[in-house]
PyMOL Python script that loads the backbone (N, CA, C, O; Angstrom):
from pymol import cmd

cmd.read_pdbstr("""\
ATOM      1  N   MET A   1      23.094 -48.509   4.134  1.00  0.00           N
ATOM      2  CA  MET A   1      24.280 -49.340   4.286  1.00  0.00           C
ATOM      3  C   MET A   1      25.186 -49.208   3.068  1.00  0.00           C
ATOM      4  O   MET A   1      26.409 -49.144   3.192  1.00  0.00           O
ATOM      5  N   LYS A   2      24.571 -49.168   1.895  1.00  0.00           N
ATOM      6  CA  LYS A   2      25.359 -49.072   0.680  1.00  0.00           C
ATOM      7  C   LYS A   2      26.070 -47.723   0.608  1.00  0.00           C
ATOM      8  O   LYS A   2      27.193 -47.639   0.111  1.00  0.00           O
ATOM      9  N   THR A   3      25.421 -46.667   1.103  1.00  0.00           N
ATOM     10  CA  THR A   3      26.027 -45.341   1.099  1.00  0.00           C
ATOM     11  C   THR A   3      27.265 -45.314   1.994  1.00  0.00           C
ATOM     12  O   THR A   3      28.285 -44.732   1.623  1.00  0.00           O
ATOM     13  N   ALA A   4      27.184 -45.931   3.157  1.00  0.00           N
ATOM     14  CA  ALA A   4      28.331 -45.984   4.068  1.00  0.00           C
ATOM     15  C   ALA A   4      29.475 -46.758   3.426  1.00  0.00           C
ATOM     16  O   ALA A   4      30.634 -46.362   3.550  1.00  0.00           O
ATOM     17  N   SER A   5      29.171 -47.831   2.758  1.00  0.00           N
ATOM     18  CA  SER A   5      30.188 -48.626   2.083  1.00  0.00           C
ATOM     19  C   SER A   5      30.860 -47.817   0.975  1.00  0.00           C
ATOM     20  O   SER A   5      32.080 -47.858   0.818  1.00  0.00           O
ATOM     21  N   ASN A   6      30.058 -47.088   0.216  1.00  0.00           N
ATOM     22  CA  ASN A   6      30.616 -46.257  -0.844  1.00  0.00           C
ATOM     23  C   ASN A   6      31.502 -45.155  -0.268  1.00  0.00           C
ATOM     24  O   ASN A   6      32.566 -44.848  -0.805  1.00  0.00           O
ATOM     25  N   GLU A   7      31.047 -44.574   0.824  1.00  0.00           N
ATOM     26  CA  GLU A   7      31.814 -43.504   1.464  1.00  0.00           C
ATOM     27  C   GLU A   7      33.144 -44.040   1.981  1.00  0.00           C
ATOM     28  O   GLU A   7      34.179 -43.394   1.818  1.00  0.00           O
ATOM     29  N   LEU A   8      33.124 -45.208   2.599  1.00  0.00           N
ATOM     30  CA  LEU A   8      34.362 -45.823   3.085  1.00  0.00           C
ATOM     31  C   LEU A   8      35.315 -46.125   1.930  1.00  0.00           C
ATOM     32  O   LEU A   8      36.524 -45.923   2.042  1.00  0.00           O
ATOM     33  N   GLN A   9      34.766 -46.602   0.842  1.00  0.00           N
ATOM     34  CA  GLN A   9      35.577 -46.904  -0.336  1.00  0.00           C
ATOM     35  C   GLN A   9      36.216 -45.618  -0.882  1.00  0.00           C
ATOM     36  O   GLN A   9      37.387 -45.615  -1.264  1.00  0.00           O
ATOM     37  N   LYS A  10      35.446 -44.538  -0.916  1.00  0.00           N
ATOM     38  CA  LYS A  10      35.963 -43.256  -1.387  1.00  0.00           C
ATOM     39  C   LYS A  10      37.072 -42.751  -0.467  1.00  0.00           C
ATOM     40  O   LYS A  10      38.108 -42.279  -0.935  1.00  0.00           O
ATOM     41  N   LEU A  11      36.849 -42.854   0.841  1.00  0.00           N
ATOM     42  CA  LEU A  11      37.853 -42.400   1.801  1.00  0.00           C
ATOM     43  C   LEU A  11      39.134 -43.233   1.712  1.00  0.00           C
ATOM     44  O   LEU A  11      40.240 -42.705   1.831  1.00  0.00           O
ATOM     45  N   ARG A  12      38.969 -44.524   1.504  1.00  0.00           N
ATOM     46  CA  ARG A  12      40.140 -45.397   1.357  1.00  0.00           C
ATOM     47  C   ARG A  12      40.940 -45.006   0.116  1.00  0.00           C
ATOM     48  O   ARG A  12      42.170 -44.959   0.152  1.00  0.00           O
ATOM     49  N   SER A  13      40.249 -44.733  -0.957  1.00  0.00           N
ATOM     50  CA  SER A  13      40.905 -44.310  -2.193  1.00  0.00           C
ATOM     51  C   SER A  13      41.665 -43.000  -1.984  1.00  0.00           C
ATOM     52  O   SER A  13      42.793 -42.847  -2.452  1.00  0.00           O
ATOM     53  N   MET A  14      41.040 -42.060  -1.278  1.00  0.00           N
ATOM     54  CA  MET A  14      41.696 -40.778  -1.001  1.00  0.00           C
ATOM     55  C   MET A  14      42.950 -40.991  -0.152  1.00  0.00           C
ATOM     56  O   MET A  14      43.982 -40.363  -0.392  1.00  0.00           O
ATOM     57  N   ALA A  15      42.856 -41.873   0.833  1.00  0.00           N
ATOM     58  CA  ALA A  15      44.000 -42.154   1.697  1.00  0.00           C
ATOM     59  C   ALA A  15      45.144 -42.789   0.900  1.00  0.00           C
ATOM     60  O   ALA A  15      46.306 -42.436   1.097  1.00  0.00           O
ATOM     61  N   GLU A  16      44.822 -43.713   0.012  1.00  0.00           N
ATOM     62  CA  GLU A  16      45.847 -44.353  -0.820  1.00  0.00           C
ATOM     63  C   GLU A  16      46.516 -43.332  -1.734  1.00  0.00           C
ATOM     64  O   GLU A  16      47.736 -43.358  -1.901  1.00  0.00           O
ATOM     65  N   ASN A  17      45.735 -42.439  -2.324  1.00  0.00           N
ATOM     66  CA  ASN A  17      46.299 -41.402  -3.183  1.00  0.00           C
ATOM     67  C   ASN A  17      47.211 -40.481  -2.394  1.00  0.00           C
ATOM     68  O   ASN A  17      48.260 -40.061  -2.882  1.00  0.00           O
ATOM     69  N   SER A  18      46.806 -40.173  -1.180  1.00  0.00           N
ATOM     70  CA  SER A  18      47.625 -39.311  -0.322  1.00  0.00           C
ATOM     71  C   SER A  18      48.962 -39.976  -0.011  1.00  0.00           C
ATOM     72  O   SER A  18      50.003 -39.321  -0.042  1.00  0.00           O
ATOM     73  N   LEU A  19      48.939 -41.260   0.285  1.00  0.00           N
ATOM     74  CA  LEU A  19      50.177 -41.988   0.567  1.00  0.00           C
ATOM     75  C   LEU A  19      51.081 -42.005  -0.656  1.00  0.00           C
ATOM     76  O   LEU A  19      52.293 -41.829  -0.535  1.00  0.00           O
ATOM     77  N   ASN A  20      50.503 -42.214  -1.825  1.00  0.00           N
ATOM     78  CA  ASN A  20      51.287 -42.222  -3.052  1.00  0.00           C
ATOM     79  C   ASN A  20      51.943 -40.868  -3.282  1.00  0.00           C
ATOM     80  O   ASN A  20      53.111 -40.794  -3.662  1.00  0.00           O
ATOM     81  N   LYS A  21      51.190 -39.802  -3.050  1.00  0.00           N
ATOM     82  CA  LYS A  21      51.742 -38.460  -3.232  1.00  0.00           C
ATOM     83  C   LYS A  21      52.859 -38.201  -2.236  1.00  0.00           C
ATOM     84  O   LYS A  21      53.860 -37.569  -2.571  1.00  0.00           O
ATOM     85  N   THR A  22      52.690 -38.691  -1.006  1.00  0.00           N
ATOM     86  CA  THR A  22      53.714 -38.518   0.011  1.00  0.00           C
ATOM     87  C   THR A  22      54.999 -39.222  -0.408  1.00  0.00           C
ATOM     88  O   THR A  22      56.085 -38.660  -0.267  1.00  0.00           O
ATOM     89  N   ALA A  23      54.889 -40.435  -0.917  1.00  0.00           N
ATOM     90  CA  ALA A  23      56.063 -41.189  -1.371  1.00  0.00           C
ATOM     91  C   ALA A  23      56.738 -40.476  -2.538  1.00  0.00           C
ATOM     92  O   ALA A  23      57.966 -40.403  -2.599  1.00  0.00           O
ATOM     93  N   GLU A  24      55.944 -39.955  -3.457  1.00  0.00           N
ATOM     94  CA  GLU A  24      56.504 -39.230  -4.596  1.00  0.00           C
ATOM     95  C   GLU A  24      57.212 -37.970  -4.124  1.00  0.00           C
ATOM     96  O   GLU A  24      58.297 -37.645  -4.605  1.00  0.00           O
ATOM     97  N   LEU A  25      56.602 -37.266  -3.189  1.00  0.00           N
ATOM     98  CA  LEU A  25      57.203 -36.047  -2.659  1.00  0.00           C
ATOM     99  C   LEU A  25      58.532 -36.358  -1.981  1.00  0.00           C
ATOM    100  O   LEU A  25      59.510 -35.635  -2.170  1.00  0.00           O
ATOM    101  N   GLN A  26      58.573 -37.424  -1.197  1.00  0.00           N
ATOM    102  CA  GLN A  26      59.812 -37.803  -0.528  1.00  0.00           C
ATOM    103  C   GLN A  26      60.898 -38.150  -1.541  1.00  0.00           C
ATOM    104  O   GLN A  26      62.069 -37.836  -1.334  1.00  0.00           O
ATOM    105  N   GLN A  27      60.507 -38.797  -2.632  1.00  0.00           N
ATOM    106  CA  GLN A  27      61.469 -39.157  -3.670  1.00  0.00           C
ATOM    107  C   GLN A  27      62.030 -37.897  -4.339  1.00  0.00           C
ATOM    108  O   GLN A  27      63.236 -37.794  -4.565  1.00  0.00           O
ATOM    109  N   VAL A  28      61.156 -36.947  -4.650  1.00  0.00           N
ATOM    110  CA  VAL A  28      61.602 -35.693  -5.271  1.00  0.00           C
ATOM    111  C   VAL A  28      62.514 -34.926  -4.329  1.00  0.00           C
ATOM    112  O   VAL A  28      63.545 -34.404  -4.753  1.00  0.00           O
ATOM    113  N   LEU A  29      62.144 -34.852  -3.054  1.00  0.00           N
ATOM    114  CA  LEU A  29      62.985 -34.158  -2.081  1.00  0.00           C
ATOM    115  C   LEU A  29      64.350 -34.825  -1.953  1.00  0.00           C
ATOM    116  O   LEU A  29      65.361 -34.136  -1.812  1.00  0.00           O
ATOM    117  N   ALA A  30      64.395 -36.140  -1.999  1.00  0.00           N
ATOM    118  CA  ALA A  30      65.667 -36.864  -1.931  1.00  0.00           C
ATOM    119  C   ALA A  30      66.523 -36.555  -3.158  1.00  0.00           C
ATOM    120  O   ALA A  30      67.739 -36.404  -3.042  1.00  0.00           O
ATOM    121  N   GLN A  31      65.899 -36.462  -4.326  1.00  0.00           N
ATOM    122  CA  GLN A  31      66.638 -36.133  -5.542  1.00  0.00           C
ATOM    123  C   GLN A  31      67.208 -34.720  -5.462  1.00  0.00           C
ATOM    124  O   GLN A  31      68.346 -34.486  -5.868  1.00  0.00           O
ATOM    125  N   ILE A  32      66.426 -33.785  -4.944  1.00  0.00           N
ATOM    126  CA  ILE A  32      66.892 -32.406  -4.795  1.00  0.00           C
ATOM    127  C   ILE A  32      68.067 -32.360  -3.824  1.00  0.00           C
ATOM    128  O   ILE A  32      69.075 -31.701  -4.080  1.00  0.00           O
ATOM    129  N   GLU A  33      67.924 -33.064  -2.713  1.00  0.00           N
ATOM    130  CA  GLU A  33      68.988 -33.087  -1.716  1.00  0.00           C
ATOM    131  C   GLU A  33      70.276 -33.682  -2.298  1.00  0.00           C
ATOM    132  O   GLU A  33      71.369 -33.187  -2.026  1.00  0.00           O
ATOM    133  N   ALA A  34      70.142 -34.729  -3.087  1.00  0.00           N
ATOM    134  CA  ALA A  34      71.311 -35.346  -3.718  1.00  0.00           C
ATOM    135  C   ALA A  34      71.969 -34.377  -4.699  1.00  0.00           C
ATOM    136  O   ALA A  34      73.195 -34.293  -4.763  1.00  0.00           O
ATOM    137  N   SER A  35      71.164 -33.655  -5.455  1.00  0.00           N
ATOM    138  CA  SER A  35      71.714 -32.673  -6.398  1.00  0.00           C
ATOM    139  C   SER A  35      72.468 -31.571  -5.668  1.00  0.00           C
ATOM    140  O   SER A  35      73.566 -31.189  -6.073  1.00  0.00           O
ATOM    141  N   LEU A  36      71.872 -31.058  -4.582  1.00  0.00           N
ATOM    142  CA  LEU A  36      72.536 -30.021  -3.803  1.00  0.00           C
ATOM    143  C   LEU A  36      73.842 -30.536  -3.205  1.00  0.00           C
ATOM    144  O   LEU A  36      74.840 -29.816  -3.160  1.00  0.00           O
ATOM    145  N   SER A  37      73.826 -31.755  -2.760  1.00  0.00           N
ATOM    146  CA  SER A  37      75.023 -32.353  -2.183  1.00  0.00           C
ATOM    147  C   SER A  37      76.130 -32.467  -3.231  1.00  0.00           C
ATOM    148  O   SER A  37      77.294 -32.197  -2.937  1.00  0.00           O
ATOM    149  N   ARG A  38      75.769 -32.864  -4.449  1.00  0.00           N
ATOM    150  CA  ARG A  38      76.757 -32.970  -5.529  1.00  0.00           C
ATOM    151  C   ARG A  38      77.351 -31.600  -5.858  1.00  0.00           C
ATOM    152  O   ARG A  38      78.555 -31.477  -6.082  1.00  0.00           O
ATOM    153  N   VAL A  39      76.505 -30.577  -5.886  1.00  0.00           N
ATOM    154  CA  VAL A  39      76.979 -29.219  -6.177  1.00  0.00           C
ATOM    155  C   VAL A  39      77.950 -28.765  -5.093  1.00  0.00           C
ATOM    156  O   VAL A  39      79.006 -28.209  -5.394  1.00  0.00           O
ATOM    157  N   GLU A  40      77.596 -29.001  -3.842  1.00  0.00           N
ATOM    158  CA  GLU A  40      78.475 -28.615  -2.732  1.00  0.00           C
ATOM    159  C   GLU A  40      79.803 -29.368  -2.810  1.00  0.00           C
ATOM    160  O   GLU A  40      80.864 -28.781  -2.598  1.00  0.00           O
ATOM    161  N   SER A  41      79.746 -30.648  -3.108  1.00  0.00           N
ATOM    162  CA  SER A  41      80.970 -31.444  -3.228  1.00  0.00           C
ATOM    163  C   SER A  41      81.846 -30.907  -4.356  1.00  0.00           C
ATOM    164  O   SER A  41      83.065 -30.813  -4.214  1.00  0.00           O
ATOM    165  N   GLN A  42      81.222 -30.561  -5.468  1.00  0.00           N
ATOM    166  CA  GLN A  42      81.965 -30.023  -6.603  1.00  0.00           C
ATOM    167  C   GLN A  42      82.649 -28.706  -6.227  1.00  0.00           C
ATOM    168  O   GLN A  42      83.787 -28.468  -6.631  1.00  0.00           O
ATOM    169  N   LYS A  43      81.968 -27.847  -5.458  1.00  0.00           N
ATOM    170  CA  LYS A  43      82.558 -26.583  -5.019  1.00  0.00           C
ATOM    171  C   LYS A  43      83.769 -26.843  -4.132  1.00  0.00           C
ATOM    172  O   LYS A  43      84.792 -26.171  -4.260  1.00  0.00           O
ATOM    173  N   VAL A  44      83.654 -27.811  -3.239  1.00  0.00           N
ATOM    174  CA  VAL A  44      84.778 -28.151  -2.357  1.00  0.00           C
ATOM    175  C   VAL A  44      85.950 -28.656  -3.163  1.00  0.00           C
ATOM    176  O   VAL A  44      87.091 -28.275  -2.904  1.00  0.00           O
ATOM    177  N   ILE A  45      85.686 -29.507  -4.137  1.00  0.00           N
ATOM    178  CA  ILE A  45      86.754 -30.048  -4.986  1.00  0.00           C
ATOM    179  C   ILE A  45      87.432 -28.919  -5.762  1.00  0.00           C
ATOM    180  O   ILE A  45      88.659 -28.880  -5.858  1.00  0.00           O
ATOM    181  N   GLU A  46      86.645 -28.012  -6.308  1.00  0.00           N
ATOM    182  CA  GLU A  46      87.218 -26.892  -7.066  1.00  0.00           C
ATOM    183  C   GLU A  46      88.088 -26.006  -6.166  1.00  0.00           C
ATOM    184  O   GLU A  46      89.168 -25.585  -6.580  1.00  0.00           O
ATOM    185  N   LYS A  47      87.636 -25.722  -4.953  1.00  0.00           N
ATOM    186  CA  LYS A  47      88.415 -24.908  -4.026  1.00  0.00           C
ATOM    187  C   LYS A  47      89.696 -25.621  -3.627  1.00  0.00           C
ATOM    188  O   LYS A  47      90.748 -24.994  -3.506  1.00  0.00           O
ATOM    189  N   THR A  48      89.610 -26.930  -3.423  1.00  0.00           N
ATOM    190  CA  THR A  48      90.775 -27.728  -3.036  1.00  0.00           C
ATOM    191  C   THR A  48      91.805 -27.724  -4.162  1.00  0.00           C
ATOM    192  O   THR A  48      93.006 -27.646  -3.902  1.00  0.00           O
ATOM    193  N   ASN A  49      91.348 -27.808  -5.398  1.00  0.00           N
ATOM    194  CA  ASN A  49      92.264 -27.842  -6.528  1.00  0.00           C
ATOM    195  C   ASN A  49      92.927 -26.495  -6.770  1.00  0.00           C
ATOM    196  O   ASN A  49      94.021 -26.449  -7.333  1.00  0.00           O
ATOM    197  N   LYS A  50      92.297 -25.397  -6.361  1.00  0.00           N
ATOM    198  CA  LYS A  50      92.866 -24.057  -6.557  1.00  0.00           C
ATOM    199  C   LYS A  50      94.002 -23.786  -5.584  1.00  0.00           C
ATOM    200  O   LYS A  50      94.888 -22.980  -5.866  1.00  0.00           O
ATOM    201  N   ILE A  51      93.975 -24.455  -4.447  1.00  0.00           N
ATOM    202  CA  ILE A  51      94.981 -24.191  -3.396  1.00  0.00           C
ATOM    203  C   ILE A  51      96.310 -24.775  -3.764  1.00  0.00           C
ATOM    204  O   ILE A  51      97.270 -24.652  -3.004  1.00  0.00           O
TER     205      ILE A  51
END
""", "prot")
cmd.dss("prot")
cmd.show_as("cartoon", "prot")
cmd.util.cbc("prot")
cmd.orient("prot")
């Protein structure tokens, strides 16, 4: 019984770590997307100003 409890505790910990990594990954991807968007906006502004 104690082994099953320990195993469940280990699996729960792994699941929590996985969720944390997923949230971190989503945050990093959002930051990258925002940076790319800013670069694209800057290119549009530069092209608009040249015309």
